[in-house]
N, C-alpha and C positions, 0 to 999 in steps of 0.2 A: 588475556582475552582481547581479540581485535576490536578496534573502535570503528563502527560502521556508519559514521555520520560525516558528511562532506559539505564543504563550502560551495557556493555557486561557482567560484573560480575553478575549483577542482572539477566540478561537474562539467564545466565548459571546456575543460582540457582533458577529456576522457580518452581512452584508447581509440574509440571510434572517431573522435575529432582528429586525433593524430594520424588516423588512417584515411583521412579525407572526407569524412561524413560531417556536414555542417550541424551545429548544435540543434537547430530547429528540426532538421530531418531526424536526428537521433531521438529527440523527444517524441516525435511522431512514431518512430519505429518501436520505441519502448511502449508507447501507448497501445499500439496495435498488438504487441506481444501480450500485454496485460489483459486487454479485452479478450484475446484468444484464450488465455488461462481461465477467465471468468466463464466464457462460453463452453470450454471443454469441461470445466468443473461442474457447470450447471447440467450438462448432458449426462454426466456420470454421478450426479447427486452427491458430490463431496461436500465436506463441511466448509463453512465460511472461513474458518481458521486455516484450513488446508489451502484454499485459494490465496488467502492473504500471505501465508508463509511462502508459497511458491513465488509470488510476485516479489516479495522481499529478496528471496534468493536470486531472482532474475536481475533485479536492480543492482544488487551487490556484485554479481558476476560480471556485468558489463562495466563496472568500474576497473576491471582488470583485463578485460578482453574486448575486442572490437566486434561490432555488429556486422562488419564486413567479412570477418573471418569465421564467426559462429552464427549460423542461421537462427533467427529469432524464434521460429516455430519449433525447431528441434530443441533449443534451449528451454523454451517455455514448457514443452511437453515433458522434458526431463525434470524440470523444476517441480512440476505438479506430481510427477511420479515419486520423487524424493519426499516432497512435503506430505504426501498422503501417508507415507510410512512414519514420518516423524510425528504427525498429528493423529496417528492411530486410526486413519481412515484409508487404508491402503487399497489401491486398485491394481489389477494385473496389467502388465505392460501391453499385452495384446488387446485389452479392452480400451486402454488409452489410445492406442494406435488405430483401432477400428473407428472410434469416434473422431479422432483427429483427421483421418482420411476423408470422412464425410464433411468435415467443417471447412477444409481448405480446398483450393483449386488444384487441378491436376499439375499445373506448373509448380506450385508451391510444394506439392507432395513429392515431386521428383528429388527435392533436396534430401529427403529421408533415405534415398538410395535403394539398393537391392535388398538390404537387410535392415529395415527400419528398427527392429528390436535391438539389434547390436548397436545401431547408431545412438539410440536413446540410452542404452546401458553405458556405452563409452562416454557419452556426454555427461551422464550422471556422475561418473567418477571424476571427470574434470571439474564439475561444479563443486563436488565435495572437497577437492584439493584447493580450489580457488577460494572458497569461503572458510577454509582451514577447519573443516569439520565442526564449525560453530553453528549447530543446527537449531538451537532453541531461540525462538523469536517471540518477543512480546508485541501485542497489537493494541491499538487505541481503544478497541471495543470494551475491554474490561474496565478501563479507566473512565470511559464515558458512562457506563452503568454506575460505577462507584461515585462519580461526581454528581450524577443526576439524583441518586438516592440521598445525597447530603443536602439537596435543595429542599427547603420547606415551602411547598406550594401545592396548588390543586393538582391531584394525580393525573387527570386527563390532560391538563395543559403540559405537564412535564413529559408525559408519554408522547405527545405530538412533537415536542421539541427534540426529544431523544430520537424519534423516528427520522426527523429531518437531519439531525447531526450524523446519524448512522449512515444515511445516504451520502452525505458529504464525505465521510470517511471512505466508503466504498469507491466513490468516483475518484478520490484523490490517490488511491493506490495505483492508478494508472499514470500518475506523475512520479517524480523523484522525491516527493515530500517525505516518504518513509525512510529515506537515507539522508535527509537533511535535518530532521527533528525527532526528538524522542517521542514515544507513543503517548505519554501522559500530556505532553504539550500539544500534540496534534488533537487529542481528545478534547482538551480544554478549549482550543481555538474553534473547533467545530461546534462545541456546546455554546460558546460565546456568540458565534455567528448566528446560530439557530435562535438564541434568545433575542438577539438584536432584530432579526427578521420577524420574529413573533411579537416584537414590541413588549418584551417582558424583561424586567430587571429583578432578580432575586433579592428579597429583603432579609431572609434568614438562611444561614448555612448551619445545619445541624442545630446546636444550641447557641449559636452566635448570631447576634444582630449585626447586619452590615453597617447600620448607622452608628454603632458603637466602635467601629473601627474606621474612623474618618480618613485615615491615611491609606486605606486599602480599598481596592476594587473588590467586588464580591468574589471574583474568580481567584484573587490572591489568597483568599482564605482556604482554597482547595489545592492550589499548586504554587510552589514558591520558586524563586530564582528564575523567573521569566518576566521579561519586560512587556509592557502593553504594546510597544512598537512591534515586538516579535509576534504577538498574538494577532495584531491588526494586519501585519504583513502577510501572515498565513491566510487570513480571511480574504484579503484582496486577491491573493493568488487563486483561492478557491473560486471566487466570483469571476475571475478572468477566464477560467476554464469554461464556464457556462456561456460567457460572452463569445468565446471563440467558436463554440458549437452552433451559434445562431447563423 
């Protein structure tokens, strides 16, 4: 089974970088491709998991291929086409292309060529080969729900915290976080950040009292083998995204 997680050094020496695209520009191009997937998925009313899976495919694909050689909108469209089938929310290629044409400029649409359907189908095959037909993807959402259910606290407070964490997860799919950290760690980091911003510290996890585990943080009772520095680094990166958007 392929290992799909990469260090920062590996990310900064991607095929796109070797092809002359600066790292900052590559991050921006990945971000734009992911936003396009969300927009395309929204117009077609596909599931959250289909969008997320498509984005993971895209990030994995560009660890093997350059953005210079493979147009991001074509790859993104093909990733969503493939993800829809995997997540059992399939959309016809012609419907994807109809919406895609409305979303992008005429200049961008030219990249789809004279036969856009064939372009997407061909790209889908390249994606499948690139990701070694490893199609099943786990996402942070299910872990977020699982962890939240384990926290003993006022239901309305937890619901607001989960809603905030869910938004953080969505926004961070546009970054390379999903190919840097496992989904359970991402979920915990987003939950941890949401609790911090809500000025809330859980006292009880399931039937465990946090105070009875003095050597543990509350989140360590839910996920193991991850350091506080890792959790906090993820949180800082999350906040940096919103800072950059200002």
